[in-house]
C-alpha positions as CSV (number, residue, x, y, z in Angstrom):
1,M,103.2,-31.1,-58.0
2,Q,106.1,-31.5,-60.5
3,R,103.8,-33.2,-62.9
4,A,101.5,-30.2,-62.8
5,E,104.3,-27.8,-63.3
6,Q,105.4,-29.7,-66.4
7,I,101.9,-29.7,-67.8
8,L,101.6,-25.9,-67.3
9,E,105.0,-25.2,-68.8
10,D,104.0,-27.3,-71.9
11,Y,100.7,-25.4,-72.1
12,Y,102.4,-22.0,-72.0
13,A,105.0,-23.1,-74.5
14,A,102.3,-24.2,-76.9
15,N,100.0,-21.1,-76.5
16,G,102.4,-18.3,-75.6
17,S,100.0,-17.1,-72.9
18,W,97.8,-18.3,-70.0
19,S,94.6,-17.6,-72.0
20,G,92.0,-20.4,-71.4
21,V,94.2,-22.1,-68.9
22,Q,91.5,-22.4,-66.2
23,G,90.0,-25.5,-67.8
24,L,93.4,-27.2,-67.7
25,V,94.0,-26.1,-64.1
26,R,90.8,-27.8,-63.0
27,S,92.2,-31.1,-64.3
28,L,95.7,-30.9,-62.9
29,P,96.8,-33.8,-60.7
30,T,96.2,-33.1,-57.0
31,F,95.7,-34.9,-53.8
32,V,92.0,-35.3,-52.7
33,S,92.1,-32.3,-50.4
34,D,94.7,-30.2,-52.5
35,R,94.0,-26.8,-54.1
36,L,96.2,-25.5,-56.9
37,V,96.3,-21.8,-57.8
38,L,98.1,-20.5,-60.9
39,A,99.3,-16.8,-61.2
40,D,100.9,-15.1,-64.2
41,S,104.1,-13.2,-64.0
42,S,102.3,-10.1,-62.7
43,G,100.8,-11.9,-59.8
44,T,97.3,-12.1,-61.1
45,I,95.5,-15.4,-60.6
46,V,94.6,-17.0,-63.9
47,G,93.8,-20.5,-62.7
48,D,92.2,-22.0,-59.6
49,T,91.0,-25.5,-59.1
50,N,88.1,-24.1,-57.0
51,G,87.5,-21.2,-59.4
52,Q,87.0,-18.7,-56.6
53,W,90.1,-16.4,-56.8
54,L,90.3,-15.8,-60.6
55,G,91.4,-12.3,-61.4
56,N,92.6,-11.6,-57.8
57,S,96.2,-10.8,-57.0
58,V,98.2,-13.3,-55.0
59,Q,99.0,-10.6,-52.4
60,S,95.2,-9.9,-51.8
61,V,94.6,-13.5,-51.0
62,G,97.8,-14.0,-49.0
63,L,99.5,-16.7,-51.1
64,S,103.2,-17.5,-50.6
65,K,105.8,-20.1,-51.4
66,P,105.0,-20.8,-55.0
67,A,106.6,-23.0,-57.5
68,N,108.0,-21.1,-60.5
69,I,106.8,-22.0,-64.0
70,V,109.7,-21.4,-66.4
71,V,109.5,-21.6,-70.2
72,S,112.7,-21.0,-72.3
73,G,114.5,-19.6,-69.2
74,Q,111.8,-17.0,-68.6
75,D,109.6,-16.9,-65.4
76,V,106.1,-16.9,-66.8
77,G,104.0,-17.8,-63.8
78,K,103.8,-19.2,-60.3
79,L,101.9,-22.3,-59.0
80,Y,100.7,-22.4,-55.4
81,L,99.8,-25.6,-53.5
82,L,97.4,-24.6,-50.6
83,S,96.9,-28.0,-48.9
84,A,98.1,-31.6,-49.1
85,G,96.4,-35.0,-48.7
86,M,97.5,-38.6,-48.9
87,V,96.1,-40.0,-52.1
88,V,97.3,-38.7,-55.5
89,V,94.7,-38.5,-58.2
90,Q,96.1,-39.7,-61.5
91,F,95.8,-37.2,-64.3
92,I,95.6,-38.0,-67.9
93,P,95.4,-34.8,-69.9
94,P,92.8,-34.8,-72.6
95,V,94.0,-34.9,-76.1
96,G,94.6,-31.4,-77.4
97,A,94.6,-29.9,-74.0
98,I,98.1,-28.7,-74.2
99,S,97.7,-27.4,-77.7
100,G,94.4,-25.6,-76.7
101,Q,92.3,-27.7,-79.1
102,T,88.8,-29.0,-78.2
103,P,89.0,-32.6,-76.9
104,S,87.5,-35.1,-79.2
105,S,88.3,-38.5,-77.7
106,P,85.5,-41.1,-77.4
107,E,85.6,-40.8,-73.7
108,Q,85.1,-37.0,-73.8
109,R,82.3,-37.3,-76.4
110,F,80.6,-39.8,-74.1
111,L,80.9,-37.4,-71.1
112,N,79.5,-34.6,-73.2
113,H,76.6,-36.8,-74.3
114,V,75.9,-37.8,-70.7
115,N,76.0,-34.1,-69.6
116,T,73.6,-33.2,-72.4
117,S,71.3,-36.0,-71.5
118,L,71.3,-35.0,-67.8
119,V,70.4,-31.4,-68.7
120,I,67.6,-32.6,-71.0
121,A,66.4,-35.0,-68.3
122,G,66.5,-32.2,-65.7
123,V,64.5,-29.9,-68.0
124,V,62.0,-32.6,-68.8
125,G,61.7,-33.6,-65.1
126,A,61.1,-30.1,-64.1
127,A,58.4,-29.7,-66.8
128,V,56.7,-32.9,-65.7
129,A,56.9,-31.8,-62.0
130,I,55.3,-28.5,-62.9
131,F,52.6,-30.2,-64.9
132,L,51.8,-32.7,-62.2
133,G,51.8,-30.0,-59.6
134,L,49.3,-27.9,-61.6
135,F,47.2,-31.0,-62.3
136,L,47.1,-32.1,-58.6
137,T,46.4,-28.6,-57.5
138,R,43.5,-28.4,-59.9
139,Q,42.2,-31.8,-58.7
140,F,42.4,-30.7,-55.1
141,T,40.8,-27.4,-55.6
142,K,38.1,-28.7,-58.0
143,P,35.7,-29.9,-55.2
144,I,36.3,-26.6,-53.3
145,R,35.3,-24.6,-56.4
146,A,32.2,-26.8,-56.8
147,L,31.2,-26.2,-53.2
148,K,31.8,-22.5,-53.7
149,K,29.6,-22.5,-56.8
150,G,27.0,-24.5,-54.9
151,A,27.0,-22.1,-52.0
152,A,26.5,-19.2,-54.4
153,R,23.6,-21.0,-56.1
154,I,21.9,-21.8,-52.8
155,A,22.4,-18.2,-51.6
156,G,20.8,-17.0,-54.8
157,G,17.7,-19.1,-54.1
158,D,18.3,-22.2,-56.2
159,L,17.7,-24.6,-53.4
160,A,17.3,-27.5,-55.8
161,Y,21.0,-27.3,-56.8
162,R,23.2,-30.2,-55.7
163,V,27.0,-30.7,-55.8
164,E,28.2,-33.6,-57.9
165,V,29.9,-36.2,-55.7
166,N,32.9,-38.0,-57.4
167,S,34.8,-39.5,-54.5
168,R,34.5,-41.2,-51.2
169,D,37.2,-39.2,-49.4
170,E,36.8,-36.2,-47.1
171,F,35.8,-34.0,-50.1
172,G,33.1,-36.5,-51.0
173,E,31.8,-36.5,-47.4
174,L,31.8,-32.7,-47.4
175,A,29.9,-32.7,-50.7
176,N,27.3,-35.2,-49.3
177,S,26.9,-33.0,-46.2
178,F,26.4,-29.9,-48.4
179,N,23.8,-31.7,-50.4
180,S,22.0,-32.8,-47.2
181,M,22.0,-29.2,-46.0
182,A,20.6,-28.1,-49.4
183,A,17.9,-30.7,-49.3
184,S,17.0,-29.7,-45.8
185,L,16.8,-26.0,-46.8
186,D,14.7,-27.0,-49.8
187,S,12.3,-29.0,-47.7
188,S,12.0,-26.2,-45.1
189,E,11.3,-23.7,-47.9
190,Q,8.7,-25.9,-49.4
191,S,7.1,-26.4,-46.0
192,R,7.1,-22.7,-45.4
193,R,5.4,-22.0,-48.8
194,R,2.9,-24.7,-48.1
195,L,2.3,-23.3,-44.6
196,F,1.6,-19.8,-46.0
197,A,-0.6,-21.2,-48.7
198,D,-2.6,-23.3,-46.2
199,I,-2.9,-20.4,-43.8
200,A,-4.1,-18.1,-46.6
201,H,-6.6,-20.8,-47.6
202,E,-7.9,-21.4,-44.1
203,L,-8.3,-17.6,-43.5
204,R,-9.9,-17.0,-46.8
205,T,-12.8,-19.3,-46.3
206,P,-14.3,-17.8,-43.0
207,L,-13.4,-14.3,-44.1
208,S,-15.3,-14.8,-47.4
209,V,-18.3,-16.1,-45.5
210,I,-18.2,-13.2,-43.0
211,G,-17.6,-10.6,-45.8
212,G,-20.3,-12.0,-48.0
213,T,-22.9,-12.1,-45.2
214,V,-22.1,-8.6,-44.1
215,D,-22.2,-7.3,-47.7
216,A,-25.6,-9.0,-48.2
217,M,-27.0,-7.4,-45.1
218,L,-25.7,-3.9,-46.2
219,D,-27.2,-4.4,-49.6
220,G,-30.5,-5.5,-48.2
221,V,-30.3,-9.0,-49.5
222,Y,-30.1,-10.5,-46.0
223,K,-31.8,-9.1,-43.0
224,P,-29.7,-8.8,-39.8
225,S,-31.5,-11.8,-38.3
226,T,-30.3,-14.1,-35.6
227,D,-29.4,-16.8,-38.0
228,N,-27.2,-14.5,-40.2
229,L,-25.5,-13.1,-37.1
230,N,-24.9,-16.6,-35.8
231,S,-23.3,-17.5,-39.1
232,I,-20.9,-14.6,-38.7
233,K,-20.2,-15.6,-35.1
234,E,-19.4,-19.2,-36.1
235,E,-17.0,-18.1,-38.7
236,T,-15.4,-15.7,-36.3
237,E,-14.9,-18.6,-33.8
238,V,-13.3,-20.6,-36.6
239,L,-10.8,-17.7,-37.2
240,T,-10.2,-17.3,-33.4
241,R,-9.5,-21.1,-33.0
242,L,-7.2,-21.1,-36.1
243,V,-5.1,-18.2,-34.8
244,A,-4.9,-19.8,-31.3
245,E,-3.8,-23.1,-32.8
246,L,-1.2,-21.5,-35.0
247,R,0.1,-19.6,-31.9
248,D,0.3,-22.7,-29.8
249,L,2.0,-24.6,-32.6
250,S,4.5,-21.9,-33.2
251,L,5.4,-21.6,-29.5
252,A,5.7,-25.3,-29.1
253,E,8.0,-25.7,-32.2
254,S,10.2,-22.9,-31.0
255,G,10.4,-24.2,-27.5
256,H,8.8,-21.1,-26.0
257,L,5.5,-22.6,-24.9
258,K,5.3,-22.4,-21.1
259,L,4.0,-25.5,-19.4
260,E,2.5,-25.5,-15.9
261,I,3.8,-28.8,-14.8
262,E,2.2,-30.3,-11.7
263,P,1.1,-33.8,-10.4
264,T,-1.8,-34.9,-12.6
265,N,-4.3,-37.7,-12.4
266,L,-4.5,-38.8,-16.0
267,A,-7.6,-41.0,-15.5
268,E,-9.7,-38.1,-14.2
269,L,-8.4,-35.9,-17.0
270,V,-9.3,-38.3,-19.8
271,Q,-12.7,-39.1,-18.2
272,R,-13.5,-35.4,-17.9
273,R,-12.6,-34.8,-21.6
274,V,-14.7,-37.8,-22.7
275,S,-17.7,-36.6,-20.8
276,Q,-17.5,-33.2,-22.5
277,A,-17.3,-34.9,-25.9
278,E,-20.4,-37.1,-25.4
279,V,-22.7,-34.3,-26.6
280,I,-20.8,-34.1,-29.9
281,A,-20.8,-37.9,-30.3
282,R,-24.6,-38.1,-29.8
283,G,-25.1,-35.3,-32.3
284,K,-23.2,-37.3,-34.9
285,N,-24.8,-40.6,-33.9
286,I,-21.4,-42.0,-32.8
287,T,-21.0,-44.4,-29.9
288,L,-18.3,-43.2,-27.5
289,N,-16.8,-45.8,-25.3
290,T,-14.1,-45.6,-22.6
291,N,-11.7,-48.2,-21.1
292,I,-9.7,-46.6,-18.4
293,A,-7.6,-49.0,-16.2
294,D,-7.7,-48.7,-12.4
295,G,-4.7,-47.5,-10.5
296,L,-3.0,-45.5,-13.2
297,P,0.2,-43.9,-11.9
298,E,0.2,-40.2,-11.4
299,I,2.1,-38.1,-14.0
300,E,3.8,-34.7,-13.9
301,A,2.2,-32.7,-16.7
302,D,0.4,-29.5,-17.7
303,G,-3.2,-30.9,-17.4
304,R,-4.7,-28.3,-19.7
305,R,-2.3,-29.1,-22.5
306,I,-2.8,-32.9,-22.2
307,E,-6.5,-32.4,-22.1
308,Q,-6.0,-30.4,-25.4
309,V,-4.2,-33.4,-26.8
310,V,-7.1,-35.8,-25.9
311,A,-9.6,-33.2,-27.3
312,N,-7.8,-33.0,-30.6
313,L,-7.6,-36.8,-31.0
314,L,-11.3,-37.0,-30.2
315,D,-12.1,-34.3,-32.8
316,N,-10.1,-36.1,-35.4
317,A,-11.9,-39.4,-34.6
318,F,-15.3,-37.8,-34.8
319,N,-14.5,-36.1,-38.1
320,H,-13.5,-39.4,-39.7
321,T,-16.1,-41.8,-38.2
322,P,-19.4,-42.1,-40.1
323,S,-22.8,-42.1,-38.4
324,G,-23.4,-45.3,-36.5
325,G,-19.6,-45.8,-35.9
326,T,-17.7,-46.1,-32.7
327,V,-14.9,-44.2,-31.0
328,T,-13.1,-45.8,-28.1
329,V,-10.8,-44.0,-25.6
330,A,-8.5,-46.2,-23.5
331,A,-5.9,-45.5,-20.9
332,S,-3.5,-48.0,-19.2
333,A,-0.2,-48.3,-17.5
334,D,2.9,-48.5,-19.7
335,T,6.4,-49.6,-19.2
336,D,7.7,-46.1,-18.5
337,G,4.4,-44.4,-17.5
338,V,0.9,-44.3,-19.0
339,M,-0.5,-44.8,-22.5
340,V,-3.7,-43.3,-23.9
341,S,-5.3,-44.4,-27.2
342,V,-8.2,-43.1,-29.3
343,A,-9.6,-45.6,-31.8
344,D,-12.3,-45.0,-34.5
345,T,-14.1,-47.1,-37.0
346,G,-13.7,-44.7,-39.9
347,E,-12.3,-45.1,-43.3
348,G,-8.7,-45.6,-42.2
349,I,-5.5,-44.0,-43.4
350,P,-3.5,-45.4,-46.5
351,A,0.0,-46.5,-45.6
352,E,1.7,-43.9,-47.8
353,H,0.1,-41.1,-45.8
354,L,1.0,-42.4,-42.3
355,P,4.5,-40.7,-42.2
356,Y,3.0,-37.3,-42.8
357,I,-0.2,-37.5,-40.7
358,F,1.2,-35.3,-37.9
359,E,2.4,-32.5,-40.2
360,R,0.7,-29.1,-40.2
361,F,-2.3,-28.7,-42.5
362,Y,-1.8,-32.3,-43.8
363,R,-5.0,-34.0,-45.0
364,V,-5.5,-37.5,-46.3
365,D,-8.7,-36.5,-48.1
366,D,-8.5,-32.8,-48.6
367,A,-12.0,-32.2,-49.9
368,R,-13.6,-34.4,-47.2
369,S,-11.6,-32.8,-44.4
370,R,-12.6,-29.3,-45.3
371,K,-16.2,-30.3,-45.2
372,T,-15.9,-31.9,-41.8
373,G,-14.1,-28.9,-40.3
374,G,-10.7,-28.3,-38.8
375,A,-7.7,-26.7,-40.2
376,G,-5.4,-29.7,-40.2
377,L,-3.5,-28.5,-37.1
378,G,-5.0,-30.7,-34.4
379,L,-2.6,-33.7,-34.8
380,A,0.4,-31.5,-35.3
381,I,-0.4,-29.7,-32.0
382,A,-1.0,-33.0,-30.2
383,K,2.4,-34.3,-31.4
384,Q,4.2,-31.1,-30.1
385,M,2.4,-31.2,-26.8
386,V,3.2,-34.8,-26.1
387,E,6.8,-34.5,-27.1
388,L,7.2,-31.4,-24.9
389,H,6.1,-33.6,-22.0
390,G,8.8,-36.2,-22.9
391,G,6.3,-38.6,-24.4
392,K,5.7,-40.0,-27.9
393,I,2.7,-40.3,-30.2
394,W,2.0,-42.6,-33.2
395,V,-0.8,-44.0,-35.2
396,E,-1.8,-47.5,-36.5
397,S,-4.4,-47.7,-39.3
398,E,-6.0,-50.1,-41.7
399,V,-8.0,-48.8,-44.7
400,G,-11.7,-49.6,-44.3
401,K,-11.4,-50.6,-40.6
402,G,-10.3,-47.3,-38.9
403,S,-7.4,-45.8,-37.1
404,K,-6.0,-45.9,-33.6
405,F,-3.9,-43.1,-32.2
406,Y,-1.6,-43.7,-29.2
407,F,0.4,-41.4,-27.0
408,T,2.5,-42.2,-23.9
409,L,3.6,-40.0,-21.0
410,P,6.2,-40.7,-18.3
411,E,4.9,-41.2,-14.8
412,K,5.7,-38.9,-11.9
413,R,9.2,-39.5,-10.7
414,Q,9.7,-40.0,-7.0
415,K,12.0,-37.5,-5.3
416,S,15.1,-39.1,-3.9
417,V,15.6,-38.9,-0.1
418,P,19.0,-37.6,0.9
């Protein structure tokens, strides 16, 4: 405390006032927990090691018991010690502090340099942090912006647009999922367009025949004979069958086709359908064989729809078997039920066409198929009907040797006895 008083007396003696004394007060010798407050002769605080009470009066902050600062016999200020500790901090006043001059010792210059470096480092660090924050934010939001752009493109009808995938993290997986969705939408749209084009084509042919025949009758070119009227009737039946097939297929794909499930003897059903098809086989000079195993298990099915499946497979076989060929229908027990097959000795199906053979309006040989009849819906309907019954359908084929279509159906399940 006495050392501090002496330093302050020297300061006032050198400067004649307390102007600028705060810097000196902060460096006065104190204990670790001490606080020194300097007031001038009027009681106004001009120095505070904490710097909180500058400009206040000693009365307003409740200070008492000061040490007087006396210069040339005159009371010029009062020094207050607010608390006391155990360890005294040594104080070495900087050169020029007493005289009020700016310190210029090597140590002070070093400290100033360190402070300046810290300020510069802080500014640079803040700038780097801001830059990195902006960069990382942009990197995080870039995939989201790409997905937003892709969604807008897809919504605008550009179904061929794909988002670029640049990572394998969650954003990459999201982009892959988005691209898969876009591909599925594109495929569905292409299928829809093909469907409409195929329906328009299938409707146009019989309608053209009907319209041309009627116009010719009205113009007197054709007489309304039985043959001409039969031609119109045949084309009308083609239209009726096409509409019915489209309706069945639409209901089956949407899950709204009602099935009348009941115990069904598959052997009798297949034999009945084959007997009805013998007339067509003879008319085309095709040998129709059957190979139905004895003791086939009973199945639970809509007999009319399964008979429709067999009929469609037979029609397909007849349309692709040349005169003198053979069509064989077989039925046997399978691991989970029964299996039916329809084999022909036609031209066969190339391997690249097999994955699409059950699609709507799909034809391996478009020109030949249109000549032989059918709208290309029979196999698609057969697939839907079999799958609605919990079965599966597939084809095996070899070019030049023929094709063999299979489908399986689960057998009737026995009711459990409580």
